[in-house]
LUMKOLPA-670698 format. One record per residue (C-alpha): residue number from 1; residue in one letter; x, y, z. Coordinates in nm, 3 decimals. Last residue first. Example, Ala and Ser with C-alpha at 12.3 -4.5 7.8 and 13.67 -1.06 7.14 Angstrom:
2
(2,s,(1.367,-0.106,0.714)) (1,a,(1.230,-0.450,0.780)) 
***
This chain:
86
(86,r,(0.108,-0.093,-0.846)) (85,q,(0.095,0.135,-0.583)) (84,l,(-0.095,0.140,-0.242)) (83,v,(0.167,0.013,-0.052)) (82,y,(0.372,0.351,-0.154)) (81,t,(0.129,0.577,-0.069)) (80,g,(0.237,0.580,0.331)) (79,p,(0.197,0.332,0.624)) (78,a,(0.190,0.571,0.827)) (77,d,(0.007,0.865,0.786)) (76,d,(0.130,1.074,0.432)) (75,l,(0.473,1.298,0.370)) (74,p,(0.627,1.444,0.698)) (73,p,(0.757,1.768,0.705)) (72,y,(1.097,1.719,0.620)) (71,g,(1.229,2.108,0.636)) (70,r,(1.461,2.105,0.948)) (69,g,(1.200,2.250,1.195)) (68,p,(0.943,1.999,1.036)) (67,a,(1.166,1.711,1.122)) (66,g,(0.933,1.415,1.037)) (65,m,(0.668,1.218,1.211)) (64,a,(0.680,1.271,1.558)) (63,p,(0.820,1.013,1.808)) (62,p,(0.692,0.732,1.922)) (61,a,(0.470,0.722,2.233)) (60,q,(0.573,0.534,2.538)) (59,r,(0.645,0.139,2.626)) (58,g,(0.847,0.034,2.919)) (57,s,(1.224,0.071,2.958)) (56,s,(1.328,-0.231,2.773)) (55,h,(1.529,-0.500,2.881)) (54,q,(1.344,-0.689,3.074)) (53,a,(1.055,-0.682,2.853)) (52,l,(1.209,-0.742,2.553)) (51,w,(1.393,-1.046,2.683)) (50,a,(1.040,-1.161,2.804)) (49,e,(0.867,-1.142,2.476)) (48,w,(1.194,-1.302,2.319)) (47,a,(1.136,-1.623,2.578)) (46,p,(0.730,-1.618,2.502)) (45,r,(0.765,-1.592,2.067)) (44,w,(1.050,-1.901,2.074)) (43,s,(0.738,-2.124,2.021)) (42,g,(0.722,-2.461,2.161)) (41,d,(0.866,-2.698,2.342)) (40,h,(1.162,-2.606,2.538)) (39,r,(1.556,-2.752,2.415)) (38,p,(1.861,-2.598,2.677)) (37,a,(2.123,-2.449,2.491)) (36,p,(2.481,-2.579,2.594)) (35,a,(2.519,-2.874,2.299)) (34,a,(2.348,-2.660,2.078)) (33,l,(2.530,-2.331,2.064)) (32,f,(2.862,-2.448,2.008)) (31,e,(2.713,-2.718,1.693)) (30,r,(2.552,-2.393,1.521)) (29,d,(2.844,-2.160,1.590)) (28,v,(2.777,-1.765,1.521)) (27,a,(2.459,-1.723,1.696)) (26,a,(2.568,-1.548,2.055)) (25,l,(2.628,-1.231,1.919)) (24,g,(2.599,-1.040,2.233)) (23,a,(2.921,-0.803,2.242)) (22,p,(3.111,-0.941,1.930)) (21,s,(3.293,-1.260,1.942)) (20,g,(3.609,-1.332,2.067)) (19,p,(3.537,-1.610,2.270)) (18,p,(3.285,-1.797,2.147)) (17,a,(2.926,-1.727,2.284)) (16,a,(2.736,-1.874,2.597)) (15,s,(2.769,-1.573,2.782)) (14,e,(2.464,-1.463,2.534)) (13,p,(2.201,-1.723,2.717)) (12,a,(2.124,-1.996,2.492)) (11,n,(1.758,-2.072,2.343)) (10,r,(1.706,-2.375,2.199)) (9,v,(1.346,-2.367,2.018)) (8,a,(1.090,-2.663,1.972)) (7,a,(0.760,-2.716,1.746)) (6,a,(0.787,-3.118,1.636)) (5,p,(0.485,-3.185,1.839)) (4,e,(0.290,-2.907,1.717)) (3,g,(0.074,-2.746,1.988)) (2,p,(0.264,-2.392,1.912)) (1,m,(0.361,-2.369,1.516)) 
***
């Protein structure tokens, strides 16, 4: 929770992943990552949002629901009727 004295996050670059780990996987060994990862007070969300902005192509409209041309019409508007079932 932002503003909490104990709220902090550690961000390690992808290059901190141990050799031989899959590309982009930096959360393999907690102690391996904790040493080089600087501590930042507050939430992880600002760093995540910055990463998303840097790695995305921008906002765009979502694809159409279903595939009517292939015989799969949309069943309902989101979120669907299953959320109303008890």
